[in-house]
PDB file of N, CA, C and O in Angstrom:
ATOM      1  N   MET A   1      96.579 105.699  76.462  1.00  0.00           N
ATOM      2  CA  MET A   1      97.284 106.721  77.228  1.00  0.00           C
ATOM      3  C   MET A   1      98.758 106.612  76.923  1.00  0.00           C
ATOM      4  O   MET A   1      99.324 105.519  76.941  1.00  0.00           O
ATOM      5  N   LYS A   2      99.363 107.709  76.651  1.00  0.00           N
ATOM      6  CA  LYS A   2     100.786 107.722  76.351  1.00  0.00           C
ATOM      7  C   LYS A   2     101.612 107.304  77.571  1.00  0.00           C
ATOM      8  O   LYS A   2     101.172 107.494  78.705  1.00  0.00           O
ATOM      9  N   ALA A   3     102.768 106.755  77.356  1.00  0.00           N
ATOM     10  CA  ALA A   3     103.656 106.333  78.413  1.00  0.00           C
ATOM     11  C   ALA A   3     104.064 107.493  79.268  1.00  0.00           C
ATOM     12  O   ALA A   3     104.231 107.330  80.477  1.00  0.00           O
ATOM     13  N   THR A   4     104.235 108.672  78.686  1.00  0.00           N
ATOM     14  CA  THR A   4     104.623 109.821  79.509  1.00  0.00           C
ATOM     15  C   THR A   4     103.568 110.197  80.507  1.00  0.00           C
ATOM     16  O   THR A   4     103.890 110.582  81.631  1.00  0.00           O
ATOM     17  N   LYS A   5     102.297 110.094  80.122  1.00  0.00           N
ATOM     18  CA  LYS A   5     101.206 110.373  81.067  1.00  0.00           C
ATOM     19  C   LYS A   5     101.148 109.351  82.178  1.00  0.00           C
ATOM     20  O   LYS A   5     100.897 109.686  83.336  1.00  0.00           O
ATOM     21  N   VAL A   6     101.382 108.101  81.818  1.00  0.00           N
ATOM     22  CA  VAL A   6     101.376 107.058  82.862  1.00  0.00           C
ATOM     23  C   VAL A   6     102.500 107.304  83.831  1.00  0.00           C
ATOM     24  O   VAL A   6     102.318 107.141  85.038  1.00  0.00           O
ATOM     25  N   LEU A   7     103.676 107.697  83.333  1.00  0.00           N
ATOM     26  CA  LEU A   7     104.812 107.969  84.200  1.00  0.00           C
ATOM     27  C   LEU A   7     104.515 109.166  85.117  1.00  0.00           C
ATOM     28  O   LEU A   7     104.906 109.158  86.284  1.00  0.00           O
ATOM     29  N   GLN A   8     103.837 110.178  84.606  1.00  0.00           N
ATOM     30  CA  GLN A   8     103.481 111.338  85.426  1.00  0.00           C
ATOM     31  C   GLN A   8     102.577 110.897  86.585  1.00  0.00           C
ATOM     32  O   GLN A   8     102.750 111.347  87.718  1.00  0.00           O
ATOM     33  N   ILE A   9     101.631 110.030  86.299  1.00  0.00           N
ATOM     34  CA  ILE A   9     100.708 109.519  87.309  1.00  0.00           C
ATOM     35  C   ILE A   9     101.469 108.692  88.354  1.00  0.00           C
ATOM     36  O   ILE A   9     101.229 108.822  89.554  1.00  0.00           O
ATOM     37  N   VAL A  10     102.365 107.861  87.894  1.00  0.00           N
ATOM     38  CA  VAL A  10     103.170 107.048  88.809  1.00  0.00           C
ATOM     39  C   VAL A  10     104.038 107.898  89.698  1.00  0.00           C
ATOM     40  O   VAL A  10     104.137 107.654  90.900  1.00  0.00           O
ATOM     41  N   PHE A  11     104.675 108.908  89.106  1.00  0.00           N
ATOM     42  CA  PHE A  11     105.526 109.824  89.941  1.00  0.00           C
ATOM     43  C   PHE A  11     104.663 110.591  90.946  1.00  0.00           C
ATOM     44  O   PHE A  11     105.071 110.773  92.093  1.00  0.00           O
ATOM     45  N   ALA A  12     103.487 111.038  90.534  1.00  0.00           N
ATOM     46  CA  ALA A  12     102.573 111.759  91.435  1.00  0.00           C
ATOM     47  C   ALA A  12     102.118 110.862  92.582  1.00  0.00           C
ATOM     48  O   ALA A  12     102.054 111.303  93.730  1.00  0.00           O
ATOM     49  N   LEU A  13     101.811 109.634  92.283  1.00  0.00           N
ATOM     50  CA  LEU A  13     101.408 108.661  93.338  1.00  0.00           C
ATOM     51  C   LEU A  13     102.551 108.388  94.274  1.00  0.00           C
ATOM     52  O   LEU A  13     102.352 108.313  95.486  1.00  0.00           O
ATOM     53  N   ASP A  14     103.745 108.236  93.744  1.00  0.00           N
ATOM     54  CA  ASP A  14     104.937 108.030  94.564  1.00  0.00           C
ATOM     55  C   ASP A  14     105.188 109.219  95.484  1.00  0.00           C
ATOM     56  O   ASP A  14     105.521 109.051  96.657  1.00  0.00           O
ATOM     57  N   PHE A  15     105.025 110.406  94.944  1.00  0.00           N
ATOM     58  CA  PHE A  15     105.204 111.652  95.758  1.00  0.00           C
ATOM     59  C   PHE A  15     104.163 111.678  96.853  1.00  0.00           C
ATOM     60  O   PHE A  15     104.496 111.930  98.011  1.00  0.00           O
ATOM     61  N   ALA A  16     102.896 111.421  96.512  1.00  0.00           N
ATOM     62  CA  ALA A  16     101.830 111.440  97.500  1.00  0.00           C
ATOM     63  C   ALA A  16     102.067 110.383  98.588  1.00  0.00           C
ATOM     64  O   ALA A  16     101.822 110.644  99.766  1.00  0.00           O
ATOM     65  N   ALA A  17     102.536 109.203  98.203  1.00  0.00           N
ATOM     66  CA  ALA A  17     102.805 108.148  99.192  1.00  0.00           C
ATOM     67  C   ALA A  17     103.887 108.596 100.174  1.00  0.00           C
ATOM     68  O   ALA A  17     103.779 108.339 101.373  1.00  0.00           O
ATOM     69  N   GLY A  18     104.931 109.266  99.672  1.00  0.00           N
ATOM     70  CA  GLY A  18     105.961 109.740 100.562  1.00  0.00           C
ATOM     71  C   GLY A  18     105.467 110.880 101.452  1.00  0.00           C
ATOM     72  O   GLY A  18     105.786 110.925 102.641  1.00  0.00           O
ATOM     73  N   ALA A  19     104.704 111.783 100.887  1.00  0.00           N
ATOM     74  CA  ALA A  19     104.224 112.935 101.619  1.00  0.00           C
ATOM     75  C   ALA A  19     103.214 112.541 102.724  1.00  0.00           C
ATOM     76  O   ALA A  19     103.107 113.226 103.742  1.00  0.00           O
ATOM     77  N   HIS A  20     102.497 111.460 102.516  1.00  0.00           N
ATOM     78  CA  HIS A  20     101.490 111.020 103.457  1.00  0.00           C
ATOM     79  C   HIS A  20     101.845 109.735 104.152  1.00  0.00           C
ATOM     80  O   HIS A  20     100.961 109.045 104.661  1.00  0.00           O
ATOM     81  N   SER A  21     103.132 109.389 104.187  1.00  0.00           N
ATOM     82  CA  SER A  21     103.565 108.085 104.690  1.00  0.00           C
ATOM     83  C   SER A  21     103.244 107.837 106.167  1.00  0.00           C
ATOM     84  O   SER A  21     103.105 106.687 106.586  1.00  0.00           O
ATOM     85  N   THR A  22     103.128 108.902 106.951  1.00  0.00           N
ATOM     86  CA  THR A  22     102.866 108.717 108.374  1.00  0.00           C
ATOM     87  C   THR A  22     101.376 108.839 108.705  1.00  0.00           C
ATOM     88  O   THR A  22     100.992 108.668 109.862  1.00  0.00           O
ATOM     89  N   GLN A  23     100.535 109.130 107.714  1.00  0.00           N
ATOM     90  CA  GLN A  23      99.125 109.330 107.967  1.00  0.00           C
ATOM     91  C   GLN A  23      98.361 108.037 107.768  1.00  0.00           C
ATOM     92  O   GLN A  23      98.664 107.255 106.866  1.00  0.00           O
ATOM     93  N   ARG A  24      97.370 107.817 108.613  1.00  0.00           N
ATOM     94  CA  ARG A  24      96.490 106.673 108.511  1.00  0.00           C
ATOM     95  C   ARG A  24      95.057 107.131 108.502  1.00  0.00           C
ATOM     96  O   ARG A  24      94.735 108.154 109.106  1.00  0.00           O
ATOM     97  N   ARG A  25      94.192 106.408 107.837  1.00  0.00           N
ATOM     98  CA  ARG A  25      92.755 106.751 107.779  1.00  0.00           C
ATOM     99  C   ARG A  25      92.097 106.358 109.099  1.00  0.00           C
ATOM    100  O   ARG A  25      92.552 105.469 109.818  1.00  0.00           O
ATOM    101  N   LYS A  26      90.990 107.075 109.384  1.00  0.00           N
ATOM    102  CA  LYS A  26      90.218 106.767 110.561  1.00  0.00           C
ATOM    103  C   LYS A  26      89.519 105.438 110.349  1.00  0.00           C
ATOM    104  O   LYS A  26      89.340 104.982 109.220  1.00  0.00           O
ATOM    105  N   GLY A  27      89.132 104.835 111.441  1.00  0.00           N
ATOM    106  CA  GLY A  27      88.384 103.596 111.365  1.00  0.00           C
ATOM    107  C   GLY A  27      89.227 102.420 111.859  1.00  0.00           C
ATOM    108  O   GLY A  27      90.395 102.575 112.217  1.00  0.00           O
ATOM    109  N   GLY A  28      88.616 101.269 111.868  1.00  0.00           N
ATOM    110  CA  GLY A  28      89.273 100.102 112.410  1.00  0.00           C
ATOM    111  C   GLY A  28      90.486  99.619 111.630  1.00  0.00           C
ATOM    112  O   GLY A  28      91.435  99.093 112.212  1.00  0.00           O
ATOM    113  N   ALA A  29      90.455  99.795 110.323  1.00  0.00           N
ATOM    114  CA  ALA A  29      91.542  99.269 109.501  1.00  0.00           C
ATOM    115  C   ALA A  29      92.838 100.093 109.576  1.00  0.00           C
ATOM    116  O   ALA A  29      93.934  99.562 109.401  1.00  0.00           O
ATOM    117  N   HIS A  30      92.691 101.388 109.839  1.00  0.00           N
ATOM    118  CA  HIS A  30      93.848 102.312 109.874  1.00  0.00           C
ATOM    119  C   HIS A  30      94.740 102.151 108.662  1.00  0.00           C
ATOM    120  O   HIS A  30      95.968 102.151 108.758  1.00  0.00           O
ATOM    121  N   GLU A  31      94.092 102.015 107.522  1.00  0.00           N
ATOM    122  CA  GLU A  31      94.907 101.829 106.282  1.00  0.00           C
ATOM    123  C   GLU A  31      95.666 103.122 105.937  1.00  0.00           C
ATOM    124  O   GLU A  31      95.272 104.200 106.384  1.00  0.00           O
ATOM    125  N   PRO A  32      96.708 103.030 105.179  1.00  0.00           N
ATOM    126  CA  PRO A  32      97.488 104.198 104.790  1.00  0.00           C
ATOM    127  C   PRO A  32      96.588 105.209 104.063  1.00  0.00           C
ATOM    128  O   PRO A  32      95.736 104.809 103.270  1.00  0.00           O
ATOM    129  N   TYR A  33      96.766 106.513 104.324  1.00  0.00           N
ATOM    130  CA  TYR A  33      95.980 107.559 103.728  1.00  0.00           C
ATOM    131  C   TYR A  33      96.123 107.578 102.205  1.00  0.00           C
ATOM    132  O   TYR A  33      95.191 107.939 101.486  1.00  0.00           O
ATOM    133  N   VAL A  34      97.277 107.192 101.739  1.00  0.00           N
ATOM    134  CA  VAL A  34      97.515 107.255 100.281  1.00  0.00           C
ATOM    135  C   VAL A  34      96.541 106.291  99.546  1.00  0.00           C
ATOM    136  O   VAL A  34      96.257 106.498  98.366  1.00  0.00           O
ATOM    137  N   ASN A  35      96.055 105.291 100.202  1.00  0.00           N
ATOM    138  CA  ASN A  35      95.062 104.419  99.610  1.00  0.00           C
ATOM    139  C   ASN A  35      93.814 105.204  99.190  1.00  0.00           C
ATOM    140  O   ASN A  35      93.225 104.949  98.140  1.00  0.00           O
ATOM    141  N   HIS A  36      93.429 106.162 100.036  1.00  0.00           N
ATOM    142  CA  HIS A  36      92.278 107.007  99.756  1.00  0.00           C
ATOM    143  C   HIS A  36      92.564 107.881  98.531  1.00  0.00           C
ATOM    144  O   HIS A  36      91.715 108.024  97.650  1.00  0.00           O
ATOM    145  N   LEU A  37      93.744 108.454  98.484  1.00  0.00           N
ATOM    146  CA  LEU A  37      94.142 109.281  97.349  1.00  0.00           C
ATOM    147  C   LEU A  37      94.102 108.486  96.049  1.00  0.00           C
ATOM    148  O   LEU A  37      93.629 108.989  95.029  1.00  0.00           O
ATOM    149  N   THR A  38      94.586 107.269  96.078  1.00  0.00           N
ATOM    150  CA  THR A  38      94.608 106.414  94.910  1.00  0.00           C
ATOM    151  C   THR A  38      93.183 106.063  94.479  1.00  0.00           C
ATOM    152  O   THR A  38      92.867 106.096  93.290  1.00  0.00           O
ATOM    153  N   GLU A  39      92.346 105.736  95.422  1.00  0.00           N
ATOM    154  CA  GLU A  39      90.959 105.416  95.094  1.00  0.00           C
ATOM    155  C   GLU A  39      90.227 106.602  94.453  1.00  0.00           C
ATOM    156  O   GLU A  39      89.510 106.429  93.467  1.00  0.00           O
ATOM    157  N   VAL A  40      90.404 107.780  95.000  1.00  0.00           N
ATOM    158  CA  VAL A  40      89.772 108.988  94.445  1.00  0.00           C
ATOM    159  C   VAL A  40      90.268 109.218  93.013  1.00  0.00           C
ATOM    160  O   VAL A  40      89.475 109.529  92.124  1.00  0.00           O
ATOM    161  N   ALA A  41      91.576 109.067  92.792  1.00  0.00           N
ATOM    162  CA  ALA A  41      92.148 109.255  91.467  1.00  0.00           C
ATOM    163  C   ALA A  41      91.538 108.238  90.468  1.00  0.00           C
ATOM    164  O   ALA A  41      91.243 108.570  89.320  1.00  0.00           O
ATOM    165  N   ARG A  42      91.366 107.013  90.943  1.00  0.00           N
ATOM    166  CA  ARG A  42      90.775 105.972  90.090  1.00  0.00           C
ATOM    167  C   ARG A  42      89.342 106.314  89.749  1.00  0.00           C
ATOM    168  O   ARG A  42      88.920 106.130  88.607  1.00  0.00           O
ATOM    169  N   LEU A  43      88.582 106.809  90.715  1.00  0.00           N
ATOM    170  CA  LEU A  43      87.177 107.157  90.444  1.00  0.00           C
ATOM    171  C   LEU A  43      87.044 108.345  89.485  1.00  0.00           C
ATOM    172  O   LEU A  43      86.181 108.358  88.608  1.00  0.00           O
ATOM    173  N   VAL A  44      87.911 109.337  89.670  1.00  0.00           N
ATOM    174  CA  VAL A  44      87.877 110.526  88.809  1.00  0.00           C
ATOM    175  C   VAL A  44      88.309 110.180  87.390  1.00  0.00           C
ATOM    176  O   VAL A  44      87.766 110.700  86.416  1.00  0.00           O
ATOM    177  N   GLY A  45      89.277 109.310  87.294  1.00  0.00           N
ATOM    178  CA  GLY A  45      89.792 108.956  85.942  1.00  0.00           C
ATOM    179  C   GLY A  45      89.006 107.936  85.205  1.00  0.00           C
ATOM    180  O   GLY A  45      89.274 107.677  84.032  1.00  0.00           O
ATOM    181  N   ASN A  46      88.025 107.334  85.863  1.00  0.00           N
ATOM    182  CA  ASN A  46      87.211 106.272  85.237  1.00  0.00           C
ATOM    183  C   ASN A  46      85.731 106.555  85.457  1.00  0.00           C
ATOM    184  O   ASN A  46      85.065 105.832  86.198  1.00  0.00           O
ATOM    185  N   PRO A  47      85.203 107.618  84.811  1.00  0.00           N
ATOM    186  CA  PRO A  47      83.794 108.025  85.078  1.00  0.00           C
ATOM    187  C   PRO A  47      82.774 107.028  84.655  1.00  0.00           C
ATOM    188  O   PRO A  47      81.577 107.259  84.826  1.00  0.00           O
TER     189      PRO A  47
END
């Protein structure tokens, strides 16, 4: 993967983390919502 693509992904993740910084997932852990976004992106990118 080219460095520019990696940087695009990093910037997108940083943007998502800021946009969802006050959101928490349901359940006992109440983990940050951005963790879910990151996991979905990992699953989609690694079939």
